[in-house]
N, C-alpha and C positions, 0 to 999 in steps of 0.2 A: 871664535866669538860663540860663547855660550849662549840656554837658555834658549835654543833654537835656531842661533845664528842667523846666515842672511834672510832664508825663506821666512823667518819670523818678522823680520827687519822689514821686508819688502809689505809681508802682508799690513803690517801696520803703519806703513809710507803710504799704502793704497787706501785703507780708510779715512787714512788724515785728507787725502786728495779730493775722496769721495765722501764725503758728510752725510749725502741722502742715503747711501747703500744701508739695506737693512732696517730701512724706518717705513712705517705703512704713509699712503697719502695723507692721513691725517697728522700723524707724527711729523710730517716734511712741511705741513703747512703750504703744498702747493697751490697755486691758483690756474684753471686751466685757462683764464681770458675768453669762458663762453661767449661776450657781444662781438670777437671778433671772430671772423673766419676767411675762409680761403681768398673770397672775393675782397674781402680788406687789402690781401695783398695785392692782388691785381691791380685795383686801385691805386695802390700806390704806385705801381711799377707803370703804371699807363700815366701818373698824372703827371710826369713831365717834371715835377719839383722834389718829389718827395721819398726818390729812390735813383738817384743819378750817382753814386757813388757807396753801390753796393758791396760789404766787407761780406765774404764767406768764410766758416771756418768748419771744415770737412773732416772726418774721422772715418773708420775701416766700415763703415755702415754703408757710404756711397757705392765701394766694390763688392758687395756680396752679391750684386746682381751679375757679374764678371765671373762668378764662379770662386773667389778668392776668401778664404772664411776671414771673420772679425778675430780680435784676439780673445774677448773676454766672454762672450755667450758661451754658458755653460752645456757641455755636452760637445757642440759643435765649433768653436771658439779654436783657434791653433795652441791657446797654452793648454786646451784640455786635450789634445791630442800629440804630444810628443814624446808620450812613451816609450818607441822604439829608440830614441836618441840616447836613453839613459840617464837625464840630467839629474843633477841633485835636486835643482826646482826648476821649473819652467821658463824661468826668465833668463835662466844664464845661460840660453841658446845667443842674447842677446847681450851679454853682461863681454866689457872688454877685458877684463881680467880674468876670464874662464875662456876666453878666445885665447888669450894670451901661450895658456896652459893646455889647452884642449878644443884645438880650431876647429875639427872633424865633424861635430854635428852641424854648425853654423854651416859651413861647405855643403854639407848635404843638404840642410833646409835651403840653402840661397838656389842651389840648381832647380830645384822644384819652384821657388819663386821668382828665379829672374826676370823681369820687365819685359815684354813683347814676345813671348815666345809662346804663348798659351792664351792670355787673357787680355781681351779688348776693353775699351772704355764704354763704360754704360750711360745710359739714358742721362742721367743725372750732370757726368761729367761734360755731356756734348751740350747741357742745357747751361754751364758756366761757360762753355766756349761761347754760346750764343750770346750770354750777359755780355761777355766781352769784346765781340761783335759789334752789339749794339751801343757801347759806349758807356753802360752801366756798371760793368767791374770794376772796383777799385783796387781788389785784391782779394785771391785765393789762399787762405792758410790751409793746408792741406799736413794732414798727420801723418798721411799714409806714406807710406815705401814702396808701392808698389808700380807707378811712374805712368798710371793712367790719364793724369791731367795732363802730363808731358804727350803722352801720345793722341789725346783728344785735339790739340793744337792751341791751347792755351795759352798766350805769347809768355815769354820770361821774365817781362818786366810788369806782369799782373798776378805772377806766380811765388808763393814761398813756401817749398819743402820744409818743414819744420822740423823734418827726422832727416832730411836727407834725403840722397837718392842713389842710385848703382851705377850712373853715367860716369862715376869717377873714382877713382882708389886711392888709398896711400897706407904706408906703412904706421902700424898703431905702436911703434917705437919710436923713429925718427922724424915720421911725419913728411918722409919723401913721396912726392908724388909718383903714381905707378903709371902704366899705360893700362889703360882699361880697358881694349881689349885680349889685352894676354892675361888680364886678370880674371877676364871674361871668361875666355876660353880654359884656364887652368881648371876655373873652379865648374863650368858647364860638360866639358868634353873629357876631363880629366880627374873630376872631384877630389882635386888634392888643395893645398893650402898655399896661397902665392905666398910667394918670397920676397923681400926686398932686394933690389941692387946693391944697395948703399949698405945695411947692414946685418942683414939677413933674418929681419924682423917677419914677423905674420903680417900681410897686406891682407884689408879689406874693403870691399865699397864703399864710398863715404854716407851710409845710415848712422845716423845717431844712436850708439850703445848705451847702457848703463853705465855711467863713469865719464862721460862724454859730455860735452858744452853742445848748444843748439848754434847754428848756424849763426854766424853775426849776420848775416841777412835779415834774420827773424827779428834781432830785437833794432837793427835799425829802420828796417820798415813800419813795426809794430807801435814806435814811437808817434809817428805822425799819422798811421792809418786810423788809430783806436780816436782821435781828434776829429777825423776828416769824414768819415763814415757817414753814411744817411739812413744807412739801413744793416740790419747784422742778418744772414740767415748761415744758421747752425744747423749742421747735416750731418746726422748717422755717427755721431761721437756719444760715449759714454762719458763724458768729460772726467775722465780720471787720471790723465796725465798731466803732470802741472809740467811748466808753467802757461801750456796753452790753453790751459782749462780755463782758467782767470780771466781770458779774453772774453766772456759774454758780461763779465760784470766790470770791464775797463771801456768798453764802448761809451762812446757820449750820446749815440744815435736815441731816438724817441723809440724806436720799435725794433723789437728783434722779433726773429721765424724760425720755430725748433721744427725740424723735418726729421722725426725719430720714433722707433718702436717705442722707447720710454720717455716719461719725462723726466729730462736730468739737471734741469735749470728750473728757478722759478719763474714763474709766468704770470706778468703782472699787469694785471685786470686791465682792459683797454688801452695798455700799451703793447704787450706781447700775443703773440700766435702759438699755439701747438697746433701741427698736423701730424698726427699719430701712423702710425705704418711705415711700410717701406719707402725711403726716398725715391726711385723709378716712379712707383703709382701715383705719389703725391704731384712729382715733378709732369708728369704725363696729364694728370688733369688741370695743373696750372696752366701749362701750355696748350693745352686745349680749348678754356677759356680764355686765356691772353688772344688766341691766334696764331699758335705758333706751333702745333703740332706736326704738321707736314713738314716745317722748316727742320723741326727736330729729328723728327725720322730720317729724313735725307742727310743731314749734318751727321747722326749716330753712323749710318751705314757706310759712310766715307771713310770711318776709322776702325771699320771691324778688320781684324788680319786674316780670319779664314775668308772673307768675301771680295777681297781687289786682288789682281793679278799686279798691282804695283808694287804690294808688300813682301818684304821677306823676312823672317822671323828672327828678326835682329831689331831692337828698341832703335839704334840711332838710323839705319836705312829707314825705315818707315817714317820716322820724323821728317827726313833730308827729304822725302819723298811729297812731304805733304806740303813743307814750307820752303826749302831751297836755302835755309839758313842755319849756321853754325850758333852750337851752343857755349855757354862759357861757364867753368868751372864756380859753384857758386858756396 
């Protein structure tokens, strides 16, 4: 592919998926909905009829407080810190075609990113678990592959992991399911490429790479959830990756709330609310006003890897200790 090849193509796609990039606030015509504030959100939650089916769209920003970098922040984002892998372009580490011919960069990175070994759920993850426990969560659509929603204890039926997860694995050639523990040990202990027992192809965890389709569960649940949701929370995302980035425009609910450092979507005056800053800070303020602060702290303390003798540095063991129930592949 000439004239810049794949890196140029990805850059062009990124610009199409994020039409606000490079625009000033005046150019983007963003309205900050200044007539609403966090107390309006409190009222909606406490009303008993305005926020009974809360839909949440979360991105890498909800995990930054756990020590996991986001992907796109200049200087600190993952894509800006992959030089040691000598990639032709940063996104290649998650490209299925590149993995087919040069899998080692992803294997090395996967050892560092593997869920449940180092990073614990944040206050935001525990807040979402509380919404579920209180019967207020319709569904959480997570763009993350860090598994922290799962480790926080959010029920399977309430969670859609849009870009897959590390808890199962399969061959990129024939699709044969591989033993997840064997794949995990091969990557983490041996730092080598897992191979398919059937065809000899490269095996990887079932996270979605460029060139692969999103899980069927995403499409199945989204059709009805965008109609049923009565409130949308958008948390810690740049809204740059389609089709997940389209969700805020698909929902039919009256109100949408953006927890984010930057205003990445249009805020409709009188309907939407923008809460700028770090997700955990805003969640803490919200829970303090709701009277949930102590419950939030206690819930989060339960799922800290280094603070409980019940936990071992293994994602599956941690979750079983919390819930004692099996997990189906999605």
